[in-house]
Structures are given as structure tokens and as C-alpha cells.
One Martini backbone bead per residue (centre of mass of N, CA, C, O) as a GRO file, in nm:
protein
   87
    1MET     BB    1  13.530  10.076  -4.631
    2ARG     BB    2  13.492   9.835  -4.422
    3ASP     BB    3  13.362   9.749  -4.127
    4PRO     BB    4  13.546   9.612  -3.868
    5GLU     BB    5  13.307   9.531  -3.670
    6ARG     BB    6  13.193   9.287  -3.829
    7ILE     BB    7  13.382   9.071  -3.729
    8GLU     BB    8  13.285   9.046  -3.434
    9GLU     BB    9  12.987   9.006  -3.497
   10ILE     BB   10  13.015   8.740  -3.656
   11LEU     BB   11  13.180   8.577  -3.448
   12THR     BB   12  12.966   8.588  -3.226
   13LEU     BB   13  12.749   8.429  -3.378
   14ILE     BB   14  12.916   8.175  -3.431
   15ARG     BB   15  12.983   8.114  -3.137
   16ARG     BB   16  12.694   8.060  -3.045
   17ILE     BB   17  12.639   7.824  -3.233
   18TRP     BB   18  12.882   7.643  -3.153
   19LYS     BB   19  12.823   7.624  -2.843
   20ALA     BB   20  12.536   7.484  -2.903
   21ASN     BB   21  12.730   7.289  -3.117
   22PRO     BB   22  13.008   7.114  -3.023
   23ASP     BB   23  13.014   6.863  -3.234
   24PHE     BB   24  13.114   7.045  -3.429
   25ARG     BB   25  13.314   7.106  -3.664
   26PHE     BB   26  13.421   7.374  -3.819
   27GLN     BB   27  13.369   7.281  -4.117
   28GLN     BB   28  13.085   7.184  -4.065
   29LEU     BB   29  12.969   7.451  -3.982
   30MET     BB   30  13.034   7.612  -4.240
   31TYR     BB   31  12.883   7.430  -4.436
   32THR     BB   32  12.607   7.453  -4.300
   33LEU     BB   33  12.578   7.759  -4.320
   34GLN     BB   34  12.595   7.771  -4.629
   35ALA     BB   35  12.359   7.583  -4.692
   36GLU     BB   36  12.140   7.742  -4.539
   37TYR     BB   37  12.171   8.002  -4.687
   38SER     BB   38  12.116   7.897  -4.970
   39GLU     BB   39  11.831   7.774  -4.917
   40SER     BB   40  11.717   8.070  -4.810
   41ASN     BB   41  11.850   8.191  -5.114
   42ASN     BB   42  11.790   8.042  -5.391
   43LYS     BB   43  12.069   7.877  -5.403
   44ILE     BB   44  12.302   8.043  -5.354
   45GLY     BB   45  12.616   7.906  -5.454
   46LYS     BB   46  12.537   7.645  -5.570
   47VAL     BB   47  12.733   7.341  -5.635
   48GLU     BB   48  12.718   7.099  -5.898
   49SER     BB   49  12.842   6.759  -5.948
   50VAL     BB   50  12.963   6.489  -6.164
   51GLU     BB   51  13.119   6.215  -6.159
   52VAL     BB   52  13.231   5.951  -6.341
   53ASP     BB   53  13.084   5.747  -6.121
   54GLY     BB   54  12.815   5.940  -6.035
   55PHE     BB   55  12.900   6.118  -5.818
   56LYS     BB   56  12.759   6.360  -5.614
   57LYS     BB   57  12.839   6.705  -5.578
   58VAL     BB   58  12.835   6.950  -5.305
   59GLY     BB   59  12.854   7.309  -5.293
   60TYR     BB   60  12.982   7.644  -5.183
   61ASP     BB   61  12.982   7.982  -5.337
   62LEU     BB   62  13.041   8.281  -5.126
   63PHE     BB   63  13.258   8.495  -5.212
   64ASN     BB   64  13.043   8.750  -5.293
   65LEU     BB   65  12.932   8.773  -5.020
   66GLU     BB   66  12.806   8.981  -4.804
   67ASP     BB   67  12.840   9.018  -4.472
   68GLU     BB   68  12.561   9.139  -4.403
   69SER     BB   69  12.393   8.901  -4.510
   70PHE     BB   70  12.515   8.684  -4.322
   71LYS     BB   71  12.453   8.825  -4.056
   72LYS     BB   72  12.145   8.825  -4.088
   73TYR     BB   73  12.116   8.522  -4.100
   74LEU     BB   74  12.238   8.453  -3.826
   75GLN     BB   75  12.042   8.621  -3.656
   76HIS     BB   76  11.780   8.493  -3.756
   77SER     BB   77  11.846   8.200  -3.670
   78LEU     BB   78  11.870   8.270  -3.370
   79ASP     BB   79  11.589   8.411  -3.326
   80HIS     BB   80  11.447   8.118  -3.440
   81GLY     BB   81  11.598   7.856  -3.312
   82CYS     BB   82  11.790   7.685  -3.520
   83TRP     BB   83  12.036   7.623  -3.277
   84GLY     BB   84  11.891   7.639  -3.023
   85LYS     BB   85  11.826   7.748  -2.694
   86ASN     BB   86  12.153   7.808  -2.627
   87ALA     BB   87  12.226   8.041  -2.855
   0.00000   0.00000   0.00000
């Protein structure tokens, strides 16, 4: 069983980031966090497709990502000031 404490730990990190960047809507924040995680980890989970009209779509599928990996990314980005000095 996964440690239930991870939930509060991850939410606390996300809360710090969001409070330092309150203009983000929640889904914008989550998309940005996923994109940044993917970019800093060899583009893991990045999904690209091209529509019939040529429009390119980019998304992120981190369904199988372990919480501990994402938590480490969040902490690292906070420790290195990636989300502003107030985070």
C-alpha cells in the first residue's frame, strides 16, 4: 500500500506553487507542472498529434508516474526558485 502521507505532502507543494502564482487557473497549473516535469525528464509522457487541418496538439500522459517522482520534481523546482521567490 502506498503511504497516505504522500497526499498531504504533494498537495502542500502544489499549494505553495499555486499561492506564489495565483493568476494560474487550476488546470493551467496542472498542465504546466506536467509539461515542466516532462521536459526535465527526457520528455516522458509527452504526446503529440497533428489534426487533419495541420494543427499540432501537445499533451502529457503521466498516468503511470509514481507520486514519489513527481513529489521530488515539485520539491526540486521549489528549492531552485523555479516558481518565484514567494513559493
